[in-house]
Structure formats: structure tokens, C-alpha cells
C-alpha atoms as one frame of an Amber mdcrd trajectory, in Angstrom:
protein
 -16.170 -87.004  -4.950 -19.558 -87.866  -6.154 -21.160 -85.800  -8.847 -23.747
 -84.434  -6.570 -20.973 -83.170  -4.297 -19.223 -81.724  -7.159 -22.405 -79.859
  -8.478 -23.349 -78.910  -4.758 -19.699 -77.341  -4.398 -19.697 -75.662  -7.935
 -23.202 -73.908  -7.242 -22.118 -72.691  -3.869 -18.864 -71.371  -5.531 -20.941
 -69.652  -8.190 -23.178 -68.071  -5.588 -20.013 -66.942  -3.414 -18.380 -65.409
  -6.451 -21.448 -63.363  -7.649 -21.433 -61.992  -3.955 -17.817 -61.462  -4.163
 -18.235 -59.543  -7.626 -20.976 -57.353  -6.139 -18.713 -56.348  -3.298 -15.998
 -55.530  -5.637 -18.337 -53.488  -8.058 -19.613 -51.543  -4.821 -15.889 -50.849
  -3.850 -15.191 -49.573  -7.446 -18.452 -47.625  -7.734 -17.450 -45.913  -4.116
 -13.818 -45.423  -4.925 -14.164 -41.474  -4.712 -16.953 -41.502  -1.714 -15.571
 -39.616   1.218 -15.292 -41.914   4.153 -15.852 -45.059   2.272 -13.895 -48.017
   3.647 -13.043 -51.092   1.173 -15.190 -54.049   1.876 -14.155 -57.679   1.800
 -16.265 -60.879   1.548 -15.154 -63.486   3.829 -15.155 -67.229   2.396 -14.574
 -70.417   3.834 -15.236 -74.124   3.262 -18.810 -75.208   4.372 -18.543 -78.188
   6.526 -21.201 -80.496   7.172 -19.965 -82.879  10.049 -16.411 -83.282   9.038
 -16.788 -83.377   5.169 -16.953 -80.121   3.144 -20.165 -79.129   1.441 -19.173
 -76.215  -0.962 -18.278 -72.598  -0.002 -19.773 -70.626   2.519 -19.686 -66.942
   2.866 -19.747 -64.493   5.828 -21.264 -61.084   6.229 -19.413 -58.214   4.451
 -16.625 -56.739   6.150 -14.727 -53.561   6.314 -10.868 -53.344   5.777 -10.769
 -50.740   8.760  -7.953 -49.789  10.707  -8.682 -48.452  14.186  -5.212 -47.360
  15.089  -4.676 -45.478  11.848  -8.078 -43.892  12.182  -7.313 -42.939  15.592
  -3.909 -41.451  14.595  -5.554 -39.418  11.811  -8.412 -37.994  14.014  -5.755
 -36.940  16.540  -3.639 -35.230  13.534  -6.851 -33.438  12.374  -7.853 -32.174
  15.827  -4.233 -30.702  15.937  -4.178 -29.142  12.620  -7.833 -27.696  13.548
  -6.303 -26.081  16.609  -3.524 -24.425  14.809  -5.641 -23.450  11.923  -8.126
 -21.700  14.077  -5.362 -19.905  15.991  -3.738 -18.944  12.842  -6.787 -17.363
  11.397  -7.935 -15.668  14.443  -4.778 -14.240  15.012  -4.653 -13.216  11.135
  -7.967 -11.391  11.574  -6.141  -9.184  14.171  -2.840  -8.608  12.907  -4.265
  -7.542   9.778  -5.675  -4.690  11.652  -2.565  -3.573  13.875  -0.201  -3.820
  10.855   3.660  -4.780  10.906   5.690  -2.248  13.153   7.122  -0.486  10.249
   3.637   0.219   8.696   2.464   3.739   8.971  -0.634   2.793  10.631   0.901
   0.627  13.284   1.139   1.646  16.849   5.090   2.021  16.639   4.690   4.189
  13.570   2.058   6.487  15.189   4.306   6.969  18.310   7.240   7.912  16.034
   5.196  10.255  14.021   3.989  11.708  17.212   7.557  12.079  18.570   8.492
  13.677  15.441   5.943  16.243  15.495   6.813  17.190  19.234  10.292  17.247
  17.868   9.436  19.816  15.196   7.404  21.737  17.889  10.417  22.132  20.023
  12.216  24.045  17.267   9.320  26.443  16.684   7.127  26.494  19.565   5.347
  29.480  18.713   4.202  28.072  15.586   0.512  27.293  15.690   0.580  24.903
  13.010   3.341  22.804  14.461   1.214  22.905  17.627  -1.628  21.851  15.521
   0.499  18.976  13.743   1.735  17.788  17.386  -2.102  17.788  18.691  -2.984
  15.912  15.584  -0.359  13.293  15.906  -1.405  12.690  19.337  -4.829  12.193
  18.317  -3.776   9.668  15.685  -1.795   7.911  18.497  -5.006   7.644  20.677
  -6.773   6.392  17.632  -4.439   3.442  17.217  -4.850   2.354  20.613  -8.675
   2.544  20.502  -8.475   0.422  17.171  -6.132  -2.104  18.756  -8.399  -2.343
  21.273 -11.402  -2.724  19.323  -9.745  -5.408  17.083  -8.875  -7.384  20.238
 -12.549  -7.104  21.429 -13.806  -8.352  18.185 -11.347 -11.205  17.926 -12.629
 -12.402  21.533 -16.213 -11.876  20.456 -15.474 -13.861  17.356 -13.751 -16.702
  19.340 -16.566 -17.050  21.499 -19.156 -17.175  18.946 -17.175 -19.786  17.241
 -17.085 -21.788  20.265 -20.886 -21.480  20.493 -21.208 -22.499  16.857 -18.997
 -25.540  17.173 -20.740 -26.575  20.451 -24.074 -26.655  18.287 -22.361 -28.785
  15.734 -21.009 -31.177  18.235 -24.168 -31.761  19.843 -25.858 -32.280  16.286
 -23.234 -34.869  15.376 -23.764 -36.733  18.716 -27.485 -36.876  17.923 -26.722
 -38.065  14.503 -24.233 -40.557  16.002 -27.125 -41.890  18.239 -29.249 -42.660
  15.247 -26.414 -44.375  13.110 -25.394 -46.441  16.269 -28.913 -47.453  16.669
 -29.274 -48.682  12.781 -25.641 -50.455  13.449 -26.893 -52.325  16.208 -30.230
 -53.357  14.581 -28.149 -54.336  11.565 -25.887 -56.702  13.692 -28.958 -58.210
  15.571 -30.283 -59.308  12.149 -27.073 -60.883  11.039 -26.716 -58.094   8.188
 -23.477 -56.292   7.385 -23.015 -53.022   9.440 -20.281 -51.723   7.221 -22.557
 -48.801   5.958 -23.348 -47.819   9.359 -19.640 -48.015  10.474 -18.564 -45.549
   7.743 -21.231 -42.995   8.713 -20.254 -43.413  12.202 -16.435 -42.828  11.316
 -17.418 -39.879   9.415 -19.438 -38.392  12.483 -16.390 -39.105  14.832 -13.897
 -37.549  12.619 -15.813 -34.531  12.359 -16.170 -34.275  16.106 -12.535 -34.808
  16.579 -11.593 -31.466  14.578 -13.675 -29.444  17.238 -12.498 -31.170  20.454
 -10.321 -34.177  20.818 -12.102 -37.801  21.722 -11.438 -41.176  22.814 -13.605
 -43.941  21.378 -14.238 -47.223  23.095 -16.126 -49.750  20.929 -17.267 -52.327
  22.986 -19.712 -54.005  20.337 -22.978 -53.041  18.687 -24.962 -50.328  20.834
 -22.265 -50.395  23.282 -20.253 -47.609  21.744 -18.553 -45.242  24.367 -17.027
 -41.623  23.343 -15.292 -39.477  25.840 -13.013 -36.382  25.559  -9.629 -36.584
  26.166  -9.923 -35.025  29.294 -12.562 -37.799  30.475 -15.805 -35.995  29.926
 -18.468 -38.479  28.641 -19.992 -37.283  25.310 -21.724 -40.571  24.328 -22.516
 -43.760  26.143 -24.631 -46.654  24.540 -27.256 -44.522  22.911 -27.072 -41.723
  25.703 -26.088 -38.491  24.376 -24.467 -35.911  26.793 -24.902 -32.632  25.407
 -22.315 -29.694  25.741 -23.727 -26.644  27.139 -22.414 -23.031  26.238 -23.759
 -19.507  26.340 -22.340 -17.110  23.701 -21.355 -13.370  25.129 -21.731 -10.673
  22.671 -19.436  -7.797  22.677 -16.700  -8.992  24.756 -14.537  -5.916  25.822
 -11.008  -6.380  25.736 -10.417  -6.426  29.640 -13.000  -8.644  30.718 -12.017
 -11.318  33.174  -8.343 -10.189  33.068  -8.141  -9.447  36.944  -8.171 -13.050
  38.055  -5.452 -15.619  37.988  -7.853 -18.590  37.176  -8.353 -19.711  33.292
 -11.960 -18.772  33.696 -13.689 -16.164  35.477 -17.277 -14.741  35.920 -18.683
 -13.090  32.962 -17.760 -15.738  30.128 -19.198 -18.789  29.763 -17.388 -22.289
  30.181 -18.383 -25.347  28.293 -19.975 -27.818  30.476 -21.287 -31.220  30.087
 -23.821 -32.742  32.442 -22.895 -29.518  34.677 -19.136 -30.115  34.655 -16.755
 -27.999  33.093 -15.184 -29.154  29.908 -11.546 -30.046  30.708  -9.033 -28.004
  28.507  -6.910 -29.491  25.972  -4.554 -28.206  22.981  -6.501 -29.957  20.351
  -9.423 -29.029  18.213 -11.112 -25.726  17.118 -13.059 -25.242  20.122 -10.189
 -25.246  22.338  -8.313 -22.954  19.858 -11.246 -20.378  20.219 -11.149 -20.466
  24.169  -7.357 -19.944  24.052  -7.664 -16.820  21.817 -10.498 -15.576  24.111
  -9.099 -16.304  27.472  -5.329 -16.251  27.012  -3.902 -14.751  23.952  -6.169
 -11.648  23.269  -6.304 -10.834  27.111  -2.375 -10.798  27.339  -2.308  -8.737
  23.881  -4.769  -6.125  25.712  -2.282  -6.439  28.634   0.660  -4.973  26.490
  -1.485  -2.453  24.960  -2.927  -0.933  28.272   0.426  -0.909  29.615   1.875
   1.055  26.700  -1.231   3.431  26.806  -0.914   3.773  30.525   2.783   4.394
  30.738   2.554   7.029  27.902  -0.282   8.925  29.884   1.813   8.613  32.883
   4.803   9.761  31.084   3.263  13.061  30.069   1.384  13.622  33.188   4.597
  13.453  35.336   6.749  15.536  33.106   4.078  18.308  32.938   5.241  21.233
  35.399   1.943  23.187  35.018  -0.303  20.384  36.774  -0.201  19.598  40.310
  -2.154  17.215  42.452  -4.671  15.162  40.737  -4.586  17.056  37.619  -4.450
  15.059  34.098  -1.718  15.597  31.405  -1.980  15.663  27.813  -3.168  11.971
  27.519  -6.107  11.266  29.861  -8.988   8.776  30.355 -12.501   9.213  29.057
 -14.321   6.244  30.616 -17.786   7.182  30.136 -16.942   7.912  26.371 -18.461
  11.786  26.408 -15.149  13.490  25.503 -15.169  15.310  28.567 -12.965  13.208
  30.571  -9.767  14.391  32.731  -8.830  11.341  34.577  -5.449  11.625  36.689
  -3.247   8.446  36.179  -2.232   6.835  39.264   1.025   4.816  39.000  -0.128
   2.484  41.638  -3.116   1.631  40.012  -3.235  -1.010  37.343  -3.729   0.267
  33.635  -6.531  -2.059  33.035  -8.855  -0.804  30.149  -6.841   2.409  29.513
  -6.212   1.717  25.978  -9.777   1.676  25.130 -10.483   4.843  27.212  -7.529
   6.811  26.421  -8.084  10.345  25.497  -6.769  13.785  24.596  -7.087  16.198
  27.609  -9.973  18.685  26.535  -7.737  21.577  27.868  -5.642  21.602  24.854
  -8.146  20.590  22.355  -9.752  23.615  20.352 -12.690  21.470  19.487 -13.612
  20.925  22.917 -12.848  24.444  24.105  -9.398  24.233  24.915  -6.311  26.002
  24.059  -3.711  24.858  21.610  -0.757  26.764  22.986  -0.935  24.260  26.075
   0.837  21.901  23.498   3.746  24.361  24.382   3.063  25.431  28.123   1.574
  22.503  29.687  -2.030  21.140  29.994  -2.875  23.251  33.256  -1.116  26.466
  32.319  -3.671  29.387  33.100  -1.972  31.804  31.025  -0.188  31.776  27.555
   3.694  31.491  28.134   6.695  32.904  26.149   6.368  31.938  22.685   9.868
  30.735  22.120  10.073  28.578  25.545  10.258  24.964  24.665  11.294  23.405
  27.844   8.318  21.794  28.486   8.190  19.950  25.175  11.818  18.817  25.406
  11.076  17.693  29.251   7.983  15.389  27.479  10.522  14.162  24.835  13.083
  13.229  27.287  10.576  11.432  29.229   9.420   9.353  26.414  12.844   7.806
  26.312  13.038   7.089  29.996  12.853   3.432  30.829   9.966   2.148  32.703
   8.730  -1.226  34.276   6.478  -3.746  32.635   5.001  -6.663  34.223   6.589
 -10.158  33.237   2.775 -11.607  32.461   2.498  -9.216  29.631   5.538 -11.020
  27.838   7.277  -7.611  27.319  10.733  -6.821  28.380  10.994  -5.421  32.131
  12.247  -2.150  31.372  11.990  -0.187  28.345  11.329   3.410  26.941   7.810
   3.960  25.210   9.178   3.561  21.672  10.690   0.298  22.230   7.681  -0.980
  24.154   5.440   0.049  20.991   7.442  -1.908  18.678   7.941  -4.807  21.116
   4.008  -4.928  21.476   3.445  -4.955  17.628   6.350  -7.187  17.139   5.230
  -9.950  19.662   1.758  -9.825  18.526   2.791 -10.289  14.800   5.330 -12.799
  16.240   2.579 -15.057  17.655   0.804 -14.864  14.413   3.739 -16.000  12.710
   4.552 -18.853  15.195   1.062 -20.105  14.534   1.199 -19.755  10.766   4.328
 -22.075  10.813   2.833 -24.496  13.156  -0.520 -24.535  11.183   1.748 -25.466
   8.128   3.399 -28.160  10.068   0.457 -29.769  11.406  -1.431 -29.602   8.148
   1.552 -31.526   6.528   1.253 -34.356   9.353  -2.431 -34.429   9.148  -2.311
 -34.928   5.545   0.353 -37.703   5.919  -1.998 -39.419   8.472  -5.128 -39.178
   6.117  -2.813 -40.699   3.494  -1.588 -43.398   5.540  -5.307 -44.420   6.364
  -6.464 -43.875   2.942  -3.503 -46.360   1.706  -4.716 -48.886   4.085  -8.309
 -48.846   3.954  -9.592 -46.866   0.893 -10.514 -48.407  -2.566  -7.445 -48.864
  -5.012  -9.418 -49.441  -8.411  -6.374 -51.436  -9.772  -6.197 -53.842  -7.081
 -10.103 -54.378  -7.353 -10.085 -55.075 -10.780  -7.315 -57.587 -10.366  -9.516
 -58.987  -7.484 -12.399 -59.369  -9.965 -10.320 -61.224 -12.466  -9.673 -63.766
 -10.110 -13.520 -63.827  -9.434 -14.164 -64.451 -12.777 -11.785 -67.076 -13.181
 -13.147 -68.940 -10.127 -16.565 -68.523 -11.401 -15.417 -69.835 -15.083 -13.924
 -72.740 -13.378 -17.173 -73.391 -11.428 -19.079 -73.179 -14.561 -16.746 -75.895
 -16.321 -17.284 -78.263 -13.356 -21.115 -77.951 -13.528 -20.848 -78.438 -17.272
 -18.778 -81.486 -16.917 -21.070 -82.720 -14.369 -23.972 -82.250 -16.405 -22.414
 -84.032 -19.301 -21.544 -87.091 -17.251 -25.090 -87.245 -15.755 -26.435 -87.036
 -19.450 -24.271 -89.762 -20.351 -25.120 -91.895 -17.551 -28.881 -91.243 -18.126
 -28.346 -92.487 -21.753 -26.591 -95.615 -20.607 -29.366 -96.290 -18.423 -32.037
 -95.836 -20.934
């Protein structure tokens, strides 16, 4: 090799190692930066014709792993789905309590049965009559509280959809800008690593809200779709999600139809087409709570409330025709309702509208002694007659049928139905608490696998830097030796 070739090789090597050291330094500096992927500098022999002419360097590359990144996004979406399910169910179950809690539906029903039992022992006792009425009112309040909690969670879930749809739309707009910058950098031959990092962070964030598939067809040709096939982003074109928040969703809205979505609540649409459903991402969890879980809970609650009212109506010999029993409906909320319950009609909305018959409530002009003599008794009966009270108590233990769609056992008494209702609701929360923990562990492992493969390991970077320094030192020595030889040759020539 000629001295000129040796100098050229050494000089290009120095330049290459300087660039390499800068890349390594940048890696170390960003070791704790979220979303940063380790950079590498490609180096090769610079060929001129068939002979080597020093060291050539390429464009800085990311040490990315598309397969592990996709696995991490999928795991994050599953974790977000379960986490949102758990959070919303915990909000609801914190209101209804455990079956053994004093404020729970089953405990309130038990307290009412105890008060009625005590009244059956001393039916003439006005205090016992008042306590039985108070227990009935507490029971009605329990139904109202649970129904209101269902409505609140459904509304919260709907608002969650609206908020996250806005977040996805904003992310897609940011993705468009980053993708534009990436394409421009690629066109001028510069490194696109910085923009690829930003793009991956945006895509990972979107994936926690709804599952996506990514097709990278080159700079400026990125395609992002949902796992159901809806296009979100295509080569610089953003396809926005559309959704309208519905404030104050009642517990019984859209529960009469068989379809997953019914008029009255908004779907998510993209370019006028409904977003296809999934079981991943927080958006899907919000929709599942709003459209499936909470309506099913409302069905359970309405069935128990309806059978309670029907039980006291059918076992009240003082009434006839369409006259109401102890529990009735107050559909307009004015406290003056006394609706008759028809066993053939659905019990939709009963938990929200359940009320005490004004005929027995002294605060509404009623007579307290009707807790003993029946709701439609026109005159006060014998003070010690407890037959109607015992009839009510027996009727409460009579098995009644419950639709399979509610998830409740097919036939049971009111006490069992109340306990099963609270137990199933709490069981749903426990199920998603366990799933959230499991999916969190899986997502953590997936993120760790991605990190191990693509993130910066400072120890490894320092070892690489030592090798760069050694190569740099060797190149300097070559230059020094070549310079000394040239000096000697010059002195000989002089």
C-alpha cells in the first residue's frame, strides 16, 4: 500500500470513528429517554473500482425490532382494556358494596324481612309498623342508588370514549406531521431515526386506545388500520374517528334490542362506517361497559325490583284489579304514583322508578296501619291480625323465574335473587381485577423484551466506545508513521 493510500485510509477511519463516537455518546445521553431506540452507524470498505480507498459510513440506523414492537403494542392494548374494565367496575361496586355490607341490596332486603317478621309478632305496634315502612323505604333507596350508579358508570364510559376518540384524532394528526418530516429526511439522505422514534411513540399510544395494524411501505407510505380493517392513516391522509357524547345515560337505554348498538347512543364511525368491535384498548372497554355489562346489571336489578313489587301486589288480599301493592312505580318522580305491576310486561326501568305506595306512607297522607291490613284496606282491621304480613313473608320466599339473559339462576326467591345480583356484580369486578393483573404482567414482560432488544445498555455502549477509541488511536498511529516516513523521504530528497 502506498503512503498516500495509507494516509487516506487512516483519515477516513478517523472521520468514521468520530461519527461513531458521536452516535454512541448520543445513545448514552438518551439511555433514559422514553421511546428512544439505540442507534448504530453502518461502516464498510470504500471501494473505488476494485480497490479499497478507506472507510465509508452510511446513514445512522435504529436497532428496532418490528415484531417485538408489535407484540408490545398488542399486550399494551390488552392491558388497557382490562385496566379500564376494572376501574369502571370498581367505581360501580364501591357503591353497591359486598353482599354482607349493611348498605348492600341483599342486606337491605334482609333488614326489611326482619322488620316484617318483627311486625308479624306485634302487628298492632305502631313502632313496629313504622320500622317496617322505614325498612321498605331503605330498600327502595338501595335500588335507586344502584340504578343511579349504573347510569353514572355508563355516562362515564361514554365520556371516556369521547375523550379517547379526540386523543386518537390528535395523535393521527401528529403522526401525519412526523411522517412528513420522516419522508423529507429520507429524501435528502439524512437519518430518519429521530422521526421513527416519534412515530413509534405515537403508534404505541394509539394502540392503548384501540388495536391497530401497521404496514410500513417506505417513507411517506405508512398505512395504519384497526384490527377490524378500518383505515386510520394512509400515506399522509388522516381518517378521523367520529363520536358524539351522550350525557346522562339512563340505566335502561337501548336494552330492548338484540343488536349491540341501538338508537340513542352514538357509535364510533370512520368515514361514515361504524368502527368494528374488538376486545383490546380502552375505547373498546368503555363501549363494553356502556353497552353490555351495565345494561346486564340493570336487567338484574330491574328483575329483582319487579319481582319484589309483584310479590307484594299478588299477596295483598286487600287489593283487586289493577290496584297497586306496597311497592309501586313512580314514573314521573312526583311521589304520587301507584302503578299496577303486570307480570306479563317487562320490568324495564323498575329499579329507577320503584316507590312506596302513598296509601301506607303518612308523609303522603297514607295510613301506617296498612302495613298490617293491606294497601287498599278502607278501614283499620283487627289489631292482632297478622295474616297478611305472614302472607307477604311467605311470598318473598316463593321461587320466581328470571331470564337467562341476566345471568341469574332461572328460579329463586327474593333473598337469593338479591344476594346473587350483588354477588354476580362483585364477581365481574373480581374477574377483571384478576385479568388486569395478569395482562399487566404480560405487557410488562413484552415491554421488557422490546427494551432488552432495542434500548440503550450503557455498559455495552461504553465497551463500544473503547473499541472506537482503540481504532481511532490505531488510525492516529498510522498517520504519525506515514508522516514520519514522508518527512524522512523529504529530507533524503533535500
